[in-house]
Every structure is written in C-alpha cells, then in structure tokens.
N, C-alpha and C positions, 0 to 999 in steps of 0.2 A: 504494500500500500504506500502511495506517495505521502510525503509529510503533510501536504496541504489538506488532504482528506481528513486525517486525524485531527489536525489543528482546527479545521472548521467545526467538526463535531465537538471538540473541547470548548471552543469559543461559544457555541450555542448553549452548551449544557452547564459548564462549571462556573459560569458567571451567575447562575441561578436566575436567569432572566426569563420572564414570561411576558412577552410584549403584547400590549393592547392593540386591538385592531385599529388600523388607521389607513387613510388613503394617502397618496403621494402628491396630489395636486398641491401646488403652491408650497412645496417643500424642497429642500436640497435633495439631490439624488441620494438614494439609499438602496441597498440590495433587498431582494425579496425573500430569499431563503435564509441566508446568513442575516443576523440582525445587527443593524447599525449600533445599537446600544452595547451589544456584546463586543464588537470590534473596539469601540471606544473604551470600554471597561478594561479590556486587555491591554490597551495602550497605557492606561494608568498603572496597571499591574507591572508592565515592563518598566515604566519610570520608577516604580517603587522597588525594583530589583527582585520581583517574584521569580524564584528559581524555576518553577514549573514552566512558566511562560517563556522565560529566557531559553530554557532547554528546547521548547518547541520552536522558538524563533531560529535557533541554530540550525535545526533540520530544515525549516522552511527556506532559509537563506541559502542553504546548501543546494536545494532543489532549484531555487530561483537563479542561482549562479549558473547551474547546468543549463537552465532554460535559455539563458543569454546566448548560448551557442546552438540552439535548436531552430529548426525550420529554415526559411519560411515554408509554410504548407499551402498547397493549392491543388484544386481538382485538375488543373491542366498538366500536372506532372505524371499522370497515368499514361501507359503505353497505348492502351486501347481507346478508340474513339467511340462515343455513344452513338446511337442510331440517328441523333439529330445532326451529327457531323461537327458538333462544337464541344470541345473538351471542357468547356466551362460548365457543362451540365454534369451534376453529380451522378455517379454511377456505382453500383455495387451488385454483388451476386449473393443470392440466398445461401446462408451458411450450411443448411442441412440438406442440400440437394446434390445428388451424385449421378454420374453417368449410369444408365441402365445397362447392367452386364449382359442382358439378353439381346441387346441391340448392337449392331456393328458400329454405328456412330454414337451410341450411348444416349440417343435422343428418343423421346424427351427424358429429361432427368427425373429421378425418383427420390422420394423423401426418406431420410434416415434421421429422425428427430434426435437432437442432442449430439450428433456426430458431425463435426465441422469439416467440410471439404476444403483442402488446402487451396483450391482455386479461389476461394473467398478472399484470400490474401494477395492474389495476383493484381487486383485492382485496389489501391490503397486509399481511396477517397474517404471511406468510413474510418480507417485507422488514422488518417491525417486529421480528420475533424476531431476525433477523440483526443489526439495529442494537442491540437490547438486549444481545446477547452482546458485541458490540464495545465498547459504552459501559461495561458493567459490568466487563469485563476491564481496560479502560483506567483506570477509576476505582479499581479494586481495587489495581492496581499503583501508581498514584499515591499512594494512601493508605499502602501498604506502605512506600514509599520516603520519604515526607515526614511521615507521621503526622498530616496535616491532616484534620480531621473533615469538612470540606466535601466531600471526595471520597467517603468512606465513607457519609456521610449521603445523598448523591445516589444512590449505588449502591443503598442500601437502599430508597429511595423507588421506584426503577425496578423492583426485585425485588418489592416489595409490590404495585405496580400490576399486574404480570403474573401473579403467582403467589398472592397472599394476599388482597388487598382483594376482597370478595365481588362488588361491582358491576362490577369490571373484570378479574378473574382469568380465565385460560384454564382450561377444563375439561381434566383430564389425559387427553386422547385426541386422535387425529388421524383421526377417522371421515370427515372431509370434506376430506382432503388430496389435492391434485392431481386434482380432479374432471375429467371429460371430458364436455362437453355432448353430450347424446344417447346417452351410453354408461354413465356411472357417476357417482354422487354423491361417491365417494371410493374410494381404493385404497391398497394397501400401499405402493406407490412414494411416496406422500405423506410417508412418514416421513423421507425425505431432507431435507425442509424444516427439520427440527429437529436436524440433525447437529451443529450448533454447541453443543448442550447440554453436550458434553464439556468445552468450554472455559468454558462458563458455570459449571458446578459447580467447575471449577478456580479460577475467580475467586472464587466463594463461599468456597472453602477458604482462599484468600489473605486474604480479609476476616476470616475467623475467626482465622487465624494472627496477623494484626496487630491483633486485638481491635477490628475495625471493624464487627462485626455482632453484635447482641444474641443471646443464646441462644434466646429465644422465636422470633425471626424465623428463625434457623437451623433450629430444629426444624420450624417450619411449612414451610419449603422442603424439608426432607427428607421430610416427610409427602407433599407434592405429588409429589415425585420417586418415592417408593415407589409411589404410585398409578399414575403414568404408566408406570413399569417393569412393574407388574402388567398394565396394559392391553396393553403391547407384547408381553408373553410369553403372554397368554391369549386375546386377541381374534382373530377371524378375519383382520382386516386386518393386525394386528401379525404374526401367524404367516405371512401371505402374504409380507410383506417379509422375514421371517427366511429364507424359502426361495429368495430371489433369489441368483443365482450371479455377480453382478458387483459394481460399486461399491455398489449398494443393500444387498446382503448385508453387505458390509464395514462400511458405516456403521450398519447395524443393530447389529452387534457393538460398534462404537465407542460407541453410545449405551447399550446394555445393560450394557457393562462399566463405563463411567463412572458410570452411575446406581447400579449395584451397589456400587461402591467408595464412592460418596457416602453411601449409606444404611447402610454398614457390613457389607454382605454380601460380604466378601472371598472367601470360599470359592466363591460363585456366580461372581464375576468370574474367578477362576482356572479354574473349570470351563469357562466359555465360551471363554476363551482357549486352554485345553488341548485341548478336544474340538471346538469349533466353528470357531474362527479358524484353527487349524492345518489343518483340513480345507479351509477356503476358500483358504488359501495353496496347498495342494497342487492344488486344482482350478482356481484362477483364474490361476495363474502357471505358465508352461511351464518346463521345466528350463533353457532358455536365458535365462529372465528376461522374455520377452515376455508380454503380458497379452491373450490373444485376444479376450475379451469386450469389452474397451475399444477394441482396435484395429479392431473391427467398426463403431465409431461414426463419424459424420461429423465429430466433433471428437475424433479418436483420440488426439492428444497430450494434450489437456485431460483426457480421462477416464482415460488411463493415469496421468497425474500425480495426478489426484484420488484414484484408487484406491490408489496407492502411498502417498500422504499419509495415507490412512485406516489403512493397515497400519503406518505409522510411529507414528501416534497409539496404536494398539493395543499396539505394542511398548513404547512409553513407559509405558503403563499396566501392561503386564506387569512392568516393573521394580518396581512397587509390589506387584503381586499375586503375585510370585514365579514368574513364567512367562517364560522367555527366548525371545522371538520373534526377537530379533536374529540368533541363531545357529540357529534352527530350519530344518530342511530336510526336504522330503517324501521319499518313497521314491525318487524319480528326481532329487532335488536341487533341487526347487522351493523358492524362498526369496525373501524380500523383499530380501536382499542381491543376489541375481542380478537381480532386477527393477530395482534401483537401477543396477547397472553396465550393464544392457542399455540403459537410457535415457541414460546419461551421454554417450556419443559424440554423440548427437543434440543434447543440451543444449550441448555444447562446439562444435557446428557442425563436427565432424570427419566427420560422416556426414549425408546428406540424409534428412529425414523424408519417406518416400514413401507413407505411409498417408494416407487421406483426412483432410483438415483444412480445413474451410470457413471458419475464422477464422484470423487471423495466429498464427503459431507464436511462443510466448512462453516462454523457458526460465527466467524469474525464479523461479517457484515451485520448480523443481528445484534452483536455487541454494540456497534455504532448506533443502531436504532434505539437500543436500550438506554444509552446515555441521553438521547433526546427525550425518550418516553419518560424518563425519571423526572423531568421538569414539567411534563404535560399531564401525566396520569396520577401522580402523587399516590403511589401504591407501594407498600413495604415489600411486596414480592420483587419489585425491580431492584430495590436496594439489596435484598438478599442475593439476587442474581449477580449483581455487580460487586458487592462488597464482602470481604472475608472478615466476619465478626471476630473469629478467633485470633487472627493476626493483625486486626485493625488496619487493614489495607485493602486496596482494590484488587480483585482477582485478575483483572485484565490490565494490560499496559495501556495507560491513558495517553501516552505520547508516542511518537514514532519509534 
C-alpha cells in the first residue's frame, strides 16, 4: 500500500472529526472525501512535533519525491489505435476475457471470472490513469503539508498532460473501455476503469486549497470534468453502466457524485445520493448486511470489500452534499452499517470465509474501512477489532 492511502485514512479517523454536512458554494475549495478540517488539524499536529504525524509525513514525502520522476501519463502512449482512429480516446480490454480454445482464432473471447488475461496489460490507459491518480494525490498532499512548489508544479504538469494539452489529453469519454475481442469494441462496464477520479478531483481541490494550482488550469479541469459527466449521464454506454446492480453501479455513482461536486452542481450530487444511491443500498445489501451480487463472484471477498468501499466513499461525499448515508437504512434495514458489521467477523478471523475466493483472503482493506467506521458508527465492536486491550495498543499498523 502506498503511504498516501494510509495517511488519508489516518487523517480522516485519528483527528476524531465528524464533519457536519455543508455545501461548497461561496467557500474556499475543499476536498470531498478527505476532510479539510482533518488536513488542517494534522498540520497543527506537525507544528507541535507529533511523532505519529511526522512519521507518516516521512513516508508521504518519500513517495512524493519518487512521484517527481514519474510520468507524464497519456492515452496517446499506447501502441494500438482505437476504432475511432484517434489515440486520445481511452481504450482498455476486459480483464476476465480469454481466447476461446475451441476456436482457431480464439474469437469470440470467453469469460473466466477473476482470472486476468495478460492482454489486459498490453494497453496501459487504465494503468496510467490509476498511476496518475496516485501520483497527483501524493503530490497534492505533499504540497499541502510542506508548501514546496516542486510538488504542486509536478502535479500540474501531470494534470495538463492528461486533461489539457491538446496533443496528449484524453477525450472525455470511455467509448472503448473494457472491449471484448469478437464481441464489442467497448461497454458500460469500462467505466470502472476511471473510478479513481473521485480521489483525483479531491487532490485537485487540495491543490487549490493550498494555492498550488492556477485558476486557469483549475477551470480547464472543471470544463473537462463537466464534459465527461455529461457523457456519462447521456451516452448509451454511460447509461448502461448506470443500470448495473453491483459494484459497477456503485462506482458509477461515486464518479457522478464526485464530478458533480467538483463542477459545483451540489444539488445534482444530492439528488443522486438521495434517489439513486439509497436505492442501490436497498437492492445490493441484504438486511443482514451481506452483498449477494458480490458474493456470487469468484473473488467474493474482494468484490464485497470493493463495493462497500465505494459506499463509504459515497457516504463521505454525502457529508458535503448534505445527505446522511451513514445512518440510512432501507425499508427492511438494508444499510452500509450492516454491511460493515457483516464483514467484520471474517476480517477478524472469528469466522471462516466460505464463499468462493480464488485468490488469498486479505483483510487489510477492511482494516482501513474500520478506522473510518470507528468515527461514524460509535460501536465498541470496532474498537475491539482495532485495539488490543491486553497490550494497550492497536492490533494493526496505523502508519505505512
């Protein structure tokens, strides 16, 4: 795990902050998932010489210095040209689709859920986008805490290459995402490849908060995001993803809510959370907290955790949009709270995970959610999960 991921979790949780719902109109820029108050409180702890924070900063700056030599990233760097004839169109291949051994040409490809075809990595647009998100997030945090321009300047260069510079920018669509040879050139499921955009716009907000991004660049980024959001909400491919009833639908909401907040459409973000996301919670989570769509997968733990993480991200953005998803419950009690507590005994190894899981069971991502849940659900079971009463210390490493 990169340092910034753990630092973000720690900033949210260990400041003990539960932020009141608020809108961003007429306010200085602020991130939507990470809380501005937590960032500022940690800055004060740094100034006071807090050893834990200083330790986390050492790891953050190590990653930030490495990011100074990363990239630039661009969709034009791929060897293959999309059907449009323009490399500025994002392109990826479905990970779980393989040549049909019964066919001489292997076409059409057949699905092997949970088994990634190496051909997925031959086109690196999705990998580049993920790296862009991680690097810009790291650099934005480094600039916020140190004020050093080298970090914000590098972040700006990376953002310009992907979103603004005409020769390298990505067109604001995913028409050719997660293609399947012999079946389709692109599909709605491809939108999962850009789910990290919620953290990317958060990082952009942090750069603006710390005066690390010029207004003209900020405006250009908002224009691109507005066009991408429009494509997501009006194109047949975007609407196909909106209709998904598992983690794909959840992360469609993550992206549309984050983009709406970023371009100042707070009412739209609230509408999505209130009408669409609450319906997803009611349909995707059973009253006991299990997630049947994810449990049906060959990587049932990974997908259950991934989907719950998406709901946590939506709830964090709900804090900004004025929609409380932390306490929402469907007509039969379906809630992200129940989903969290349903998974906790398995993460604690108090119960055996008996659902299909073709890769090793890894509870570390759940630990990160537990650190957030500890501030939201106020339940002693979470403290017992995280804290070793006998040794008076945390069971899990809280820093990198």
